Each structure stands twice: as C-alpha cells, then as structure tokens.
N, C-alpha and C positions, 0 to 999 in steps of 0.2 A: 201577608202583612207587610207594610212598607218598611224598607230598609232603614229609613230615616226616623221612624217613629214606632217603637214597639216596646212592650214591657215583658217580652218573653225572657225568662231567666234560666238559670241552671242551678243544680244542687238544691232543689227544694223551693226556689222562688216561684211565685205565682205564674201560671201559664195562660191565664186569661185575665181580663180586667179585674184588678183588685177591688174596684168599686162594685162591679157586678157580683163578684164572689161574696163581698160583705152583705150586699142586699139579699143574696140567696140565704145566707145564715139568718138574717133578721126575719125574712119571710117564714123560714122553717120554725124559728122560735115563736113567732106570732101564731102559727097554726100548725101544730104538730101533725095534723091529719093530712096536710098537703104534701106532695112530693117535694124533695129538696132541690129546687131549681130556681134560677134567677127569674124574677118577674119584673115587668115594667114598674118603675117607681111611682108613676103618676105625675111626676114633674115634667114640665115643658119649658124650654127656653122661650121667652116671649119678647125679649128686647135686647139689643146690643148697643152699648154706649161706649164712647171713648173720650178720654180727657188728655189733651196734649198741652204741655206748658213748660216754661223755662225755669231752671234752678241755677242761681248764680254760683259760679265757681271761683270768682275773684277776678282781678284785672287780667287783661290779655298780656301774656308774656311775649316779649320780642327776643329774637336771637340777637345777642349783643354784637355780632359781627355782620349779619345780613340785614338786621332790623326788620325781618319778616316775622309774622306771628307764629309762635310754636305752641300756642294754647288758645282756647276760646274763653270768653267771659262767662259762658253759661253752658249748661247741657240741657237737652230736651228730653223730658220723660213722657212716656206714653202709657197710660193706664187703660185697661179694658174692664168693663163691667158687663156681666151677663145676668139678666134678670129672669126670674121664673114666675109661673102662675101661682106658686105657693108662697110668694113673698120672700123667698130666699134669693140672695144674690151672691155671685162669686166674682173675685177680682183676679186679674192677671196683669202682667207687664211685658211690653215688647220694646222697651226703650233702647235706642242705639244712636250714637253720634251720626248726624247727617242722614239717617235712614228712617227716623220716626215718622215723618209725614208719609213715606211710601208704605211703611208697615200699616199705618192707620188706614190708608186707602185699601190695602189688601183685606183688612179685617171687615171693612164695610162692604166690600165686594162679596164677602162670604155670608152676609146676613141670610140669604135665602137657603144656605146650607146649614145654618144653625138654628134659626127660628123654627120652633115646633119639635126640636129634638129633645130627647130625654138626657139631661146633663149627666146622669149617672152612667150613661154609655160613653164615658169620656174617652177611653182609648179608641173605641170604634169611630167616634166623631173625628178625632184627629187623624186616624188612618184614612178616613174618607176624604178629608181635605187634601192630604198628600197624594192619595191614589188618583184623584181627579186631575191632577196637574202633571204634565210630562216633565217638568223641572223639579228635581228632587232635593236640591241642596241650596246653600247660600244663606246669607244673613237675613234677607227680606222674608223669604218663605219660613226659614227657621224661627225668626222672631215672632211672626204672626201666629204660627202654630203654637209656639211656646206660650204666648199670652192666653190663647184658648185653653191649652192644657192646664195651666195654673188655675184658671177660673173654674173649670169643671171640677178639679180636685177640691177647690175651696168650697164649692156648692156641696159636693159629696160629703166632705167632713162635717159641714154644718147640718146636712140632712140626717146624718148618723150620729151627730153630737160627739164627734171624736176629732182629735187633731189629725192632720193628713199623714203624719208619720205612722199612725196606726193602720192606715189603708195601705201603706207601703211595706208592711211586714213587721213593724215594731222597731223601736229605737235601740240602737247599740250604745248610745251615750246620753247623758242627761244635760250636757252643756257642750257648746261648740267653741273650739279654740279659734281665735281670730287674730288678724294682724291689720295694722293701719297702713293703707297704701299711699298715704301722704305724709308719713312720719320721717322720711329720709330725704334731705335736700342736698342738691349737688351744686348750688351756686357758690358757696364759700365754706371754708372750714368752720368759721364762727357761727354762721347761720345754720349749718348742718348740726353742730353741737346743740345749739339752742332749740331747734325744732325737734330733734330727737329727744331731748330732755323733757320738753313740754308734752310730747306724745306719751312718753312713759309715765309721767306724772298723772296723765289723764286716764291711765289704765292699760295702755297698749303693752303687749309683751312681744310684739313683732313689728318691725318697721320696714317699709319698702319705699324705694325711690328709683329714679331713672338716670343712671349713669350714661356717659358717652354721648349725650345729646348735644354737647357743646363742641364736638369735633369739627374741624374745618376741612379735613380731607379724610380719605378712607383709612389711613393708618396714622392718625394724629397721636403722636407719642406724648405730646404735652397734655392732651386731654386724658390719656391713659394715666399719666402720673398724677394729674389733678384729682381724678375720680378715685384712684386707689388711696391717695392721701386722705380723702374724705371718709372712705370706708374705715380706714385705720383710726381716724379721729373719733368717729362715732362709736366704734367698738370700745375705745378707751373711755368715752363719755358714759356709755350705758352699761358697761360691764359684760361679763361672759354669758349671762343668762337670757339676754334679749336677742331674739332672732333678727337677723338682717337679711333682707330679700332684695335682689337687684333685677330690675326690669329694663331691658334695652329696646323694647317695643318692636322687635323684629326687623331692625334696620341696619345693624352693623355688618361689615364683612366678616365671614367666619374667622379669619385670622386675627382680626381685632378683638373679637369676643374671647377667643382662646387666650390671647395675650393678657387680656384683662382678668380672666379667671385665674390665671397663674399668678398675677400680681396680688389679687385680693384673697387668695386661698388661705393665707395665714390668719385672716381675721374671721374665718369660718362662716361665710354666708350660708344660709339655708339652701338657696338655689339662685341660679342665674336664669332669668326668664326671657324667652324669645330671643335667642342669641343670633338669629339670622332670619332672612326673609322666608316667608311661607312659600312652599313649592317643591323643594327637594328634601325628601325624608332621608336620603343618603347623606346629604350635607349635615342635617341635624344629628344623625347618628355619629358622624365623624367628630363633630364638636363634642358630643356626649362622651365619646371614647377618649378624647384628648384633654377634656376639661377636668381639673381637680375639684371643681365645684359642680354639684348636681345640676342638671338642666331641667327646666320646666317649660311647658308650652301647651297651647290648646285654645286660647281665646279666639283665634281666627279660623278654627276648624268648626264644622257645623254638623255634618251627617255622621252616622255610625261608621260608614266606610272610611271617612277622613281619619277618624280616631283609630280604626282597626289597623290601618297601614302602619301608623306610628307604634301601636302596641305590639303588633306582630314582629316588628323589627327592633323592638325595645330601643327606640331612637331617643328617648329621654328618660328621666327618672320619675318626674311628677307630671300628671295630667291636669289641665286647667280648662275644662269645658265651661262655657257660659250658659247657664240654664235658661236665660232669656233669648239666646240666639240659636242654641242647638236643639230646638224642637221640644223644649220643656222637660218636665219631671220624668216622664217615661223614658225618653231617649237618654237623658242624663244618667239614669240608673242602669240602663242597658250598657252604656259605655263603662260605667264603674265596675260592672260585673266582669266584663271582658278584661279590664285592667287588673282586677283583683286576681284573676287566674294567672296573669303574668307577673304578679307580685309588684305592681306599680301602685303608688299612692296618688290620691286625689287632693289637689289644692285649688278648688274651683275659683274661676274668675268672677269678679263682681265689680262693675263700674256703673251700675244703674241705681234705681231707687228702692224704696222700702218694700214694695210688693215682691220684687225680685229677691231681696234679702230674706223676706219671710219664707218664700218658697225654698230658698237655699237651706235655711235652718231645718226645715222639715225633711228635705232630702239628705242633707249631711248627717242627720241623726241616724239614718238607717244604713249608711255606708260601712262596709267592713274595712275599707281601705282609705279612710279619711285621714288627711294630714293636717290641714289648716285652711281657714276661710278668709278670703279677702273682704275688706270693707273700708270705706273712707271714714276715718274718725270724725272728720268735719261734718260729713253728711249724716253719720249715725247720730250725732248730737242734735240734728235738725229733724229727725224723723217724726217727732211730735207734731210738727207743722202739717204733716200730710196724713198721718194715720194715728189711731189709738192702738197702743201695743203694750206688751209686758216685757220688752227687751231690757235686759240689765247687763251691763258690762262690769265684771269683777274678776280681778286677777288674770286678765287676758282672755276670759271666757265670756260668752253670752249664753244665758240660760235658754233652754228649749221651751218655747211657749206651749201651754197645755190647753189653750182655748180651742174650740172646734174650728175645722178648716185650716187655713193658713195662720190662724191665731191673731189676726188683725181686723180692724174695721177702718175703712178709708173715710177720711173726713171730706165727703163728697162736696158739700156746700163750699168748703174752703178751697179745694183744688179747682172748682168750677170758676173761681174768681181770678185764678192765677194767669199771668200774661203769657202769650206765645209770640215769639219773634223768630222768624225764619232766618235771619241774617247771622248765622253762626260763622265765625271766622274759620276759613280753611287753613289748616296748619301748613307752614312752609319750612320743611326741614331741608336746608340747602347747605352745600359746602361753600367755602370761600370763593370758589371759581364759578358759583352759580348753579352747579349741577345738583341734582336731587340726591339726597342721602337716605331717603326712605322713611317709611312709617309702618 
C-alpha cells in the first residue's frame, strides 16, 4: 500500500477500507444466509467534472517599503464532482494558491483511471492513482488525490445514508473548536484592536495573524518591537480567554523567531506557526526547544514520510496537515494516529473553500488528538454562496453536520457561473535591500 495514502491504523483502527467494511455489514444484514464478505456495490463512476473559479479576498496589499504585492486580490478554488450511474454524486476540493490549474489538469488526466470504478472502493482507487506514478509526494499530486478521496467518501456516506465520520470509526466530539485566521492584524495597534474586537463579537474564540512580515532585514528589531506591542494590545483588548495564534509563514530566520517568541510569551499565544523555512527538521526542533511558545507546523508537508520525520523527532508541539494537499482524509487520519502515539496534538491547516472545510469537520470529529481548527471568518460567512449546509458557529464551536456524506450540497448552477482569472499576483516578500525574505 502506498506510503502517501493509506488508512491502516493501530490499536483497533480499521485495517481495510472503512467503506468496504461498512458495505460488508450491510450485505450481511440484507441477506443473513450469505457469507459476511464485501460485495461490489453496483455503483460506477460515470463522469468527472471540475469547477475552477475565483473568490475575492480584498484589495492587493503592498509592502509599504518595497511597494511590491504581499497578497493577492483573490484565491482560486477548485471543486471536483464525481457522478455515478445511480444518480449519486460526490464532491471534493483540491484548491491551492497558484496550483489549482495544474491540479485540475491532473484530475482530468486520470479520467480513464476513475470512470467505471466502484466509488466505494475509495482507498483502493486512491492507492491505484499513487502507485501508478513514480512521484509520490508534493502539493500537485497530493491535492489531486485529496480531491478524489473526499469525493468517494462523500458518495459512500450518501450511499449508506450516514455522515462520513461514521465511516471513519465514529465521532469523538459533537462540535469542532475553530479559530479565525484573519482576526489578528499587524498593521497598527488601533487597527489590530478593532479587528480583534470585531472577530470576537462575530463569535470567534481564537484569532490568528501574520507577524514579522513587515521586517526590512533578517534581524529587524523595530519589527520585533512593533509586532510584540500589537500582541500585547490585542491581549489587553480581548482578555485572557481568547486564544491568540501567530503565523510567520515559514520565512523568518530561526533567531528572529526565537527572539519574537521570547518577547510575546507573557501574552500566552497558543502557538507560533512555521517559525522557519521548510527543509531542516533539526532547525525546527532547535526552535521548539528554545521557544517559550509552542511551535506548530505542517501546511507545507504532504506525504506520510514528511510528517513521520517531524513526529519521530518531536520537532514541534502541534501538527497542521492540510487535508486538501496531503492526499485527503485517509492520509490525514494516518498522520493523526502516528502523532497521537507521540502525544502530539492536531491543529489542521485550512486556507481553502467550503468542501475542504466540510471534509475537515468530518475528519476532526474522529481525531483523538484534536486541538483546534483553522477557518477564515470572512469566508465562513460566505459559504452560503457556494454550498447548502448546516454549519453554525456558536461560542467558538461549529456543530458537526449529521447529513449523509460530507454533509453539504454544492450549488452547482451558481458556481458554474463564477469567473476564473488566471492573473493572480505573485507575492513579493523582499527586504529593504531587495533580497528575498521568504514565503
């Protein structure tokens, strides 16, 4: 079975496809005289469709010093629909900044590998995709497989008339704790206070922002002081019970991140995310050992092996796999089980759309080692434009949907009308001398 995509677990977790096992139970219940074995469901995938469109994120932000863009005016979402001969359809998502068009191409290249397959053989289908290719990792392959994996689970849940979390072993919780990844602003103290207050009033109980992005050189002490002052001001504004989360996007020098962690430790951030560039697990471990603030990472890791190295060395406190890039639900759960044995908590990454979020809720529900879930408060309030759903935010939690499958219905006619523009601004994170400061 592929290293990148498997649902083999330990300590009682299913050792074959949860979908196939569920079908075996149903077959046995339907005809007690038949042997208890999985049978073909009779379903066949008949068509693959993709929808790619832009979702506005606001005006392009410019670096005040270099005048180069440090954000884009939109993000591109990629939805996958798998149709079957029984009229059931499943949805998945493989959205990613600047990679959605390539992921879409990969999905359509796989049509001959998907058409005619039984969607209830979900794990086998995704293993087949990865085993046919010599390249086993990376965001393109990981995102394409993830979209397929979500879609076949969605079909399976609808076929069995149960939510996906029932196929994954059953829920550990009834609601999912979330935080707003746009609730903490580092432009100015006044703006930070106002934005944090608005996010809390909207229901958020956790706020995340991106410090140190305004630095002009590798050890910019003015930026350190500025960002630490904002963390202090926001803590004073929202009080002691709101979680603050700090994401430096994997670009600072390790020494800068350690210095920042020491400065903001009195204000009790929940974690400091991606404090250094991806590549050296030893550097990440050193930062974790020296930082008084717990370290989180994982959105730029994809395969099981990527995460295993971090977990084996306990190089961080919290793991943040992205279910839309790291090969989908099966691999996400495989990573979580290994982390659970190391007593590491999961704070999954989420910077994509509503299908991604729906899949996360189902997977988060079954995690033994779940900590908190990321979502954009601004996008969450717009999900109604794209899907029919039962998501409700109350006291910092989102309820666990109980509809079959992923618990949503995509507004297909509406998303089919949405525009697509390939001209996404590439971010330019540069120091005052013109050198690249990272992303």
